[in-house]
N, C-alpha and C positions, 0 to 999 in steps of 0.2 A: 562747556557752556554753563552759565549761571542758571539758577532755577527760574529767574525772570525770563531769560532768553528761551529756555525750553518751553515755558508757558506761552510766550509770544509766538514761538514757532508753531505750537499746536493750534493757537487761535488763527494764525495765518492759513494753515492747511485747511481748517474748517471753513474759514471765510471764503477762501478761493473755491472750495468745493461747492458751497452754497451759491456762489455767484456763477457757477458753471464755468469756472475759469480754466480748469484743467491745468496742464503744464506744471512746471516746476523745474528747478535746476537751470543752469545757464548753458544748456546744450551747445550745439555748434552754430547757433544763429549768428555769432559774431566772428566765426572763423572764415577763412577763405572758401572752404568747401560749402559753408552755409550761405554764401553770398555770390556764388559763381553765376547763377542765373538771374535772380532778382533778390532784392533785400527782403529779409524776413518781415512778417507783419509787426507793427508796433503794438505791444501789449500795454494798453492804456487803462489804468485803474482809477477808481474814485473811492472816496470815503462814503459814509452811510447816511447822507441827508440830502434834502432837495437841491440845494445849491450845487453840491458836488455832482449830482446826477445831470444837472443842466450843463455844468462845465464840461463834463465828460462827453456829452453829446455835441456840444459846440466844437470842441477840439477834434473829436472823431470825424464828424461830418465835414469839417473844413479840410482835414487831411485827406479824406477820401476824395473830396472834390479835386484835389491836386494829384490824384492817382496813387496815393500812399495807402497801402492796406493796413487796416487797424482792427485789432481784437479789443473790443471795449468790455472791461470787466468791472461792472458797477457794484456798489453796495458792499465793499470789502470790509470796512470797519474804520476804527479810529486811525489817527496819524501814526501811532505806534505800530499798529498792525500793518498798515500799508507800507510804512518804512521797512519793516521786517520782510515784507514780500519783495520789496526792491532788493534788499540785501541777499536774499536767498535766490534771486534770479528769476522770480515769477512774473515780474513786471519790468517794463522799460521806461514808464513815464506815468506821472500822476500830478494833478494840480494841488499845490500846497500853499498854506498861508505862512508868510515869512515870520510872523511873530511866534506862531505855534512851532515852526521849525526850530527857531532859536531856543525857545524855552523848554519844549518837551522832547525834542530830538537831540539838540546840541547841549541841553542842560544848563542854559545860561539864565540867570535871574536879573541881569542888568537890562536896562531899557535904552536902546539907541534913541537919539534926540529927533531923528527924522526917519521917514519911510525909506529914503534912499540909503541912509546909513544902515538901517536894519537889513535892507536887501543886500548890500555889499557884504555884510557880516555873514548872512545866510549863504550867499554865493560862494564865499571863500571856504566856509565849512563844508559845503557839498562838493566842491571841487576836490577837496582832500579825500573824499570818499569815492571818487570815480563818477560823480554826477555833475551835471551842469544845470544852472537855473536859467530859464529863458526869461524874456522881459516880463516885468510885473504889470499887473492891471492898474488902471487909474483908481478903481474902487478898493476900499479896505473894509472887509467884513469883520469888524472887530468884535471880540467877545464883550458882553455887557451883562449887567444885572437889571432885570425889569420887575416891576410890581404893578398892580392895578392902581388906578387913581384912588379908589376907596381905601386901599391899604396904605398908600402914601399919606393920605389925609389922616387916617386913624392914628398912625404912629409918628407923624411928622417926618416922613422920609424924603430927603433930598439927595443924599449921597450914600455911597456904600457903607460908610462909617456909621450912618444912622441905623443900620440894621440891628445894632446892639440894643436899640430901644424895644425891639420885639420881645415880649415876655416869653421866657423859656428858651430863647434862642431861635433865630430865623430858620424856617424850613425852606430849603432851596431845591427846586426841581431842576435836575441837570442829568446829563448822561453819566454812566458809571465812572468814566475816566476823570470826571471833574473832581472826584475825591482825592486823587493822587497828583493832580497837576498844579504847577505853580500858578498858572492862570486859572485857578480853581480854588478849592478849599485850602490848599497849602498857602497860597498867597493871601487869601482872605484872612487867615489867622495871623500870618507873619506881618503883613502890611497894615491890616485894619484891626487886629486884635479880636476878631470874631471867634472866640474860643468855643462859644456855645452853638455856633451855626451847625446845622445838620443838613446832609444831602439826601434827598429822596431820588433814587435812580429812576430816570424816565427815558424812554426812547426820544431821540431828537425830534422835535415837532409836537410832542405831546405835552410839553411844559405849559403851553398857553391854556389848554383846557384845564389843567390842574390849577393854574392861577384863577381862572374863571370860577372854578368850583370851590376855591378856598382851601384845597388840600395841601397847598404850599403857600408860603408867604411871599416868596420871590422866585425868580427863575433865571437860569443862565440862558441868554439869547444871543443871536447874531444880529448885528446892526443892519444887515440887508434882508432880514426876514420879511416876507410879504405881509405877515400879520401886523407889523409895525406901521404899515401904510394907513391903517384905520384910526390911529391916534387913540387906541383903547388901552394903551399901556404906557407906563412912565419908566424911562431909562434913568437909573440912578447915576449921579455924577461919580467920577473916579478921580478924585483929587490927588491920590497917591500913585497914580499911573500904574496900577496893577496890569491893566490890559494894554497890550502894545499894538503897533501897526500890524494890520493883517491883510495887506495886499496879496493877491494870488500871484505866484510865480511857478509855472510848471517845472517840475523836477524831471530831468531826462538823463538816462544812462549815456555816458559819453560815447560808448561804442555804438549805441543805437543812433545817436545824433550823427556820427561820422558816416555810418553806412546808408543813411536815408536822406537823399538830396531833397532840399526844399522843406524839410520838417520844421526847422526853426522859423523860417519866413512865414509859413502858413499859420503856425501857432501864435506867433507874435502879432500877426495881423488881426486875429480874433481878440487877443488880450487887449489890444489898443482901444477896442470899441466898448469895453466892459466898464461902464461908469456905475456909480452907486444907483442912480435912477434906473438904468437898464437892468441891473441885476435884481434890484428889489421888485421891479415890475415882472420880470420873468419868474421869480420865486412866487409871487402872488398868483400868477396864472396857474401854477402847478398846485400850490397849497390851498388857495381859496376858490379857484375856478375848476379844479380837478382835471386840468389838461395834462397830456403826456409830455414829459420832459423832452423827448425826441422831437415832437411836433413844435413845441415852444422854441427849441433851439433852431430848428429848421427855418421857422418864420423869421426869427431874428437875423440869422445869417443871410437869408434872402433879401431882407430889408437893407442890410449893410452891403449887399452885392458881393458876398463872400462865398456864395454858392452859384 
């Protein structure tokens, strides 16, 4: 293994332990002996921010309503860590963003012209690895760069390229992985020439407070963040298409899909209801109103008659 894979494996082990995930290895759950009585539980993982917690609950509760046993393992980490957990057999399924999958897992810097084209590329890539992509959501939670209205006015910021106007280089609040991602500092430098931009590593969700305090000039955000409902932040334009389509498509291990009747249908029914408005509203309920993701997901599924 390369040093990077060893490091990721260590992070996976730590993240799964913290999430009380247990498990590891690809035991006999996909063998005839492991499925003689009933299918093994689906080990469903999520990444480490609000929207993912909600998505995990939405899919887990909908599957349980269909009689499918689920072990929900939330707050594992970034895409790279969750993908590694899939590879070592600790997870069967997780919700992923198609653009992140292509750029950070498949290592592609090209940008498909449509969401459907991005989905097809991502699906073909995952099929070659023993996984399947289920149907993608209507909403796309794209990456973006946000600033406060005061900062936008002070420096005349309209697009990402304008960040070069910030004296001394823009300070960007973002999660640690932003430093090494193409849809992050790598792309900001190669596509926009922002050589002086610096990243201040922050937990996801804390970047808005940093913007408000002025400890960063800009922040990496998601376009379905509940905080954006308040119109208190300005999303900078992305004329060079650094940030790609980010519709969610659940990644499922093929063996798990084959052994679990009704899994795809139950998950696809949930995904079909997830519009931008719905997702931003649920995110706001958790981030702004302090509600529990499980309760928010349950109320949404009940309203959609999926429970």
